[in-house]
Backbone as CSV, one residue per row, in Angstrom:
resi,resn,N_x,N_y,N_z,CA_x,CA_y,CA_z,C_x,C_y,C_z
1,MET,110.014,90.813,99.751,109.582,90.916,101.120,108.318,91.771,101.152
2,TYR,107.393,91.376,102.023,106.152,92.128,102.174,106.280,93.154,103.295
3,PHE,105.539,94.261,103.123,105.495,95.319,104.122,104.051,95.754,104.319
4,ALA,103.670,95.949,105.573,102.364,96.511,105.913,102.570,97.979,106.265
5,ILE,101.778,98.813,105.646,101.787,100.243,105.941,100.470,100.539,106.652
6,VAL,100.568,100.943,107.899,99.383,101.252,108.701,99.448,102.734,109.050
7,ALA,98.411,103.457,108.658,98.397,104.901,108.867,97.077,105.314,109.514
8,ILE,97.163,106.204,110.474,95.994,106.707,111.196,95.807,108.189,110.858
9,ASP,94.589,108.533,110.464,94.287,109.911,110.077,94.395,110.875,111.261
10,ARG,94.784,112.103,110.956,94.703,113.173,111.946,93.225,113.476,112.185
11,PRO,92.834,113.823,113.392,91.433,114.173,113.651,90.991,115.354,112.783
12,GLY,89.753,115.298,112.336,89.186,116.414,111.582,89.661,116.529,110.150
13,THR,90.139,115.440,109.564,90.685,115.509,108.205,89.855,114.727,107.184
14,THR,88.584,114.523,107.476,87.726,113.796,106.539,87.720,114.459,105.168
15,ASP,87.690,115.793,105.133,87.689,116.501,103.854,88.986,116.277,103.083
16,VAL,90.110,116.196,103.779,91.398,115.922,103.127,91.373,114.522,102.521
17,ARG,90.906,113.545,103.284,90.815,112.171,102.779,89.923,112.119,101.539
18,THR,88.756,112.742,101.614,87.799,112.696,100.510,88.362,113.350,99.252
19,SER,88.961,114.506,99.387,89.461,115.221,98.211,90.711,114.585,97.618
20,THR,91.486,113.894,98.430,92.746,113.296,97.974,92.571,111.845,97.539
21,ARG,91.452,111.238,97.859,91.264,109.803,97.599,91.464,109.407,96.131
22,PRO,90.941,110.147,95.142,91.189,109.738,93.753,92.682,109.684,93.405
23,ALA,93.450,110.660,93.850,94.895,110.664,93.577,95.590,109.519,94.306
24,HIS,95.170,109.239,95.533,95.729,108.123,96.303,95.481,106.804,95.582
25,ARG,94.262,106.589,95.140,93.926,105.335,94.459,94.675,105.202,93.134
26,GLU,94.836,106.288,92.425,95.612,106.256,91.177,97.076,105.929,91.473
27,TYR,97.615,106.479,92.542,98.996,106.196,92.943,99.188,104.699,93.174
28,LEU,98.234,104.072,93.831,98.346,102.638,94.104,98.256,101.804,92.829
29,ARG,97.541,102.296,91.824,97.394,101.563,90.556,98.551,101.798,89.588
30,THR,99.342,102.817,89.828,100.435,103.170,88.920,101.684,102.370,89.267
31,PRO,102.314,101.731,88.274,103.544,100.972,88.569,104.599,101.861,89.240
32,TYR,105.242,101.305,90.243,106.282,102.003,91.000,107.524,101.124,90.964
33,PRO,108.681,101.671,90.620,109.884,100.842,90.451,110.206,99.979,91.673
34,GLY,110.229,98.670,91.466,110.632,97.738,92.506,109.576,97.419,93.547
35,VAL,108.402,98.037,93.438,107.348,97.849,94.439,106.090,97.334,93.753
36,THR,105.452,96.343,94.381,104.183,95.818,93.888,103.124,96.009,94.964
37,TYR,102.063,96.712,94.608,100.920,96.876,95.516,100.170,95.552,95.550
38,ARG,99.902,95.027,96.740,99.223,93.738,96.884,97.777,93.869,97.340
39,LEU,97.535,94.668,98.362,96.164,94.840,98.849,96.110,96.037,99.767
40,GLY,94.912,96.480,100.026,94.770,97.599,100.943,93.348,98.086,101.017
41,GLY,93.143,99.021,101.911,91.836,99.629,102.075,91.820,100.494,103.313
42,PRO,90.713,101.215,103.489,90.626,102.105,104.640,90.393,101.342,105.937
43,LEU,90.977,101.850,107.002,90.627,101.405,108.348,89.361,102.155,108.737
44,LEU,88.474,101.468,109.442,87.186,102.060,109.777,87.024,102.242,111.279
45,ALA,86.238,103.243,111.634,85.871,103.458,113.035,84.939,102.333,113.472
46,ARG,84.636,102.304,114.736,83.763,101.250,115.279,82.383,101.228,114.641
47,ASP,81.978,102.338,114.026,80.664,102.355,113.373,80.661,101.556,112.075
48,GLY,81.848,101.128,111.631,81.957,100.321,110.423,81.812,101.097,109.134
49,ALA,81.760,102.420,109.207,81.563,103.232,108.012,82.552,104.390,107.886
50,THR,82.914,105.004,108.987,83.782,106.177,108.961,85.234,105.763,108.759
51,MET,85.864,106.306,107.701,87.267,105.994,107.424,88.161,106.782,108.377
52,ILE,89.091,106.063,109.035,89.963,106.704,110.029,91.445,106.432,109.776
53,GLY,91.754,105.746,108.696,93.141,105.419,108.407,93.235,104.518,107.200
54,SER,94.421,103.972,106.983,94.667,103.116,105.829,95.547,101.940,106.208
55,LEU,95.305,100.822,105.535,96.163,99.644,105.609,96.536,99.283,104.182
56,ILE,97.828,99.219,103.906,98.326,98.883,102.573,99.387,97.814,102.729
57,VAL,99.336,96.812,101.881,100.370,95.782,101.844,101.051,95.860,100.485
58,ILE,102.382,95.958,100.529,103.176,96.011,99.304,104.276,94.955,99.366
59,GLU,104.822,94.668,98.211,106.020,93.842,98.124,107.136,94.758,97.641
60,ALA,108.240,94.765,98.361,109.362,95.644,98.040,110.666,94.945,98.404
61,PRO,111.779,95.367,97.802,113.046,94.694,98.079,113.583,94.918,99.485
62,ASP,113.225,96.061,100.098,113.746,96.365,101.431,112.909,97.468,102.072
63,LEU,113.188,97.721,103.340,112.440,98.719,104.096,112.581,100.109,103.492
64,ALA,113.754,100.450,103.011,113.958,101.779,102.427,113.039,102.000,101.229
65,ALA,112.900,100.997,100.375,112.015,101.110,99.209,110.559,101.228,99.646
66,ALA,110.175,100.471,100.671,108.804,100.534,101.177,108.511,101.912,101.766
67,GLU,109.452,102.453,102.515,109.262,103.783,103.101,109.203,104.857,102.022
68,GLN,110.009,104.708,100.984,109.993,105.669,99.883,108.639,105.633,99.168
69,PHE,108.119,104.430,98.937,106.800,104.293,98.323,105.741,104.977,99.193
70,SER,105.774,104.715,100.484,104.807,105.308,101.404,104.899,106.833,101.393
71,ALA,106.103,107.355,101.354,106.301,108.807,101.371,105.724,109.489,100.134
72,GLY,105.629,108.759,99.020,105.095,109.329,97.788,103.583,109.310,97.687
73,ASP,102.917,108.654,98.614,101.458,108.547,98.583,100.838,109.940,98.723
74,PRO,99.890,110.288,97.858,99.235,111.596,97.969,98.614,111.868,99.337
75,TYR,98.149,110.844,100.029,97.643,111.049,101.385,98.744,111.592,102.292
76,ARG,99.941,111.041,102.174,101.051,111.530,103.012,101.429,112.942,102.615
77,LYS,101.461,113.202,101.324,101.823,114.539,100.853,100.798,115.586,101.283
78,ALA,99.547,115.156,101.469,98.489,116.065,101.919,98.436,116.182,103.440
79,ASP,99.363,115.520,104.131,99.449,115.563,105.595,98.178,115.031,106.267
80,LEU,97.605,113.969,105.676,96.396,113.364,106.227,96.662,112.624,107.533
81,PHE,97.829,112.015,107.648,98.057,111.068,108.737,98.709,111.677,109.974
82,ALA,98.227,111.241,111.131,98.856,111.585,112.407,100.042,110.676,112.665
83,GLU,99.928,109.426,112.203,101.024,108.470,112.384,101.018,107.458,111.246
84,VAL,102.211,107.022,110.893,102.393,106.014,109.844,103.453,105.033,110.315
85,ALA,103.149,103.752,110.175,104.121,102.698,110.478,104.312,101.856,109.223
86,VAL,105.560,101.661,108.842,105.911,100.778,107.727,106.706,99.637,108.342
87,ARG,106.134,98.432,108.288,106.738,97.287,108.973,106.849,96.082,108.055
88,PRO,107.961,95.343,108.149,108.030,94.060,107.444,106.880,93.174,107.918
89,TRP,106.330,92.400,106.979,105.147,91.600,107.288,105.309,90.209,106.706
90,ASP,105.020,89.206,107.505,105.082,87.810,107.068,103.674,87.375,106.679
91,TRP,103.374,87.438,105.397,102.043,87.102,104.887,101.925,85.589,104.817
92,THR,101.375,84.983,105.842,101.306,83.525,105.918,99.940,82.979,105.535
93,SER,98.885,83.569,106.012,97.542,83.059,105.748,96.894,83.838,104.611
94,GLY,96.391,83.120,103.612,95.714,83.755,102.493,96.623,84.301,101.416
95,ASN,97.917,84.082,101.528,98.866,84.564,100.527,98.710,83.729,99.258
96,PRO,98.346,84.346,98.132,98.161,83.578,96.903,99.461,82.992,96.349
97,ASP,100.593,83.475,96.824,101.890,82.971,96.350,102.395,81.793,97.162
98,LYS,101.683,81.406,98.233,102.133,80.294,99.080,101.149,79.153,99.034
């Protein structure tokens, strides 16, 4: 099952995002039991350049596994986000497996 993780940064945390980004990216590249990272990237402000959040799509056996994966992200551990939503997602368009 696919899950979309949508997270919005707390205001004034650009320095946290910048300093934690290498660890976050390494976390996504590191195998995690039962979870496969599929795609992701930063959400941008209307200026098209300023990072204001994250969108990550993973494949996991259930919501609990997806939430556990999200909780381990260095961005979450650094308290970057004001809000995080982990939701089941039906990847219909552009899914390479369909």
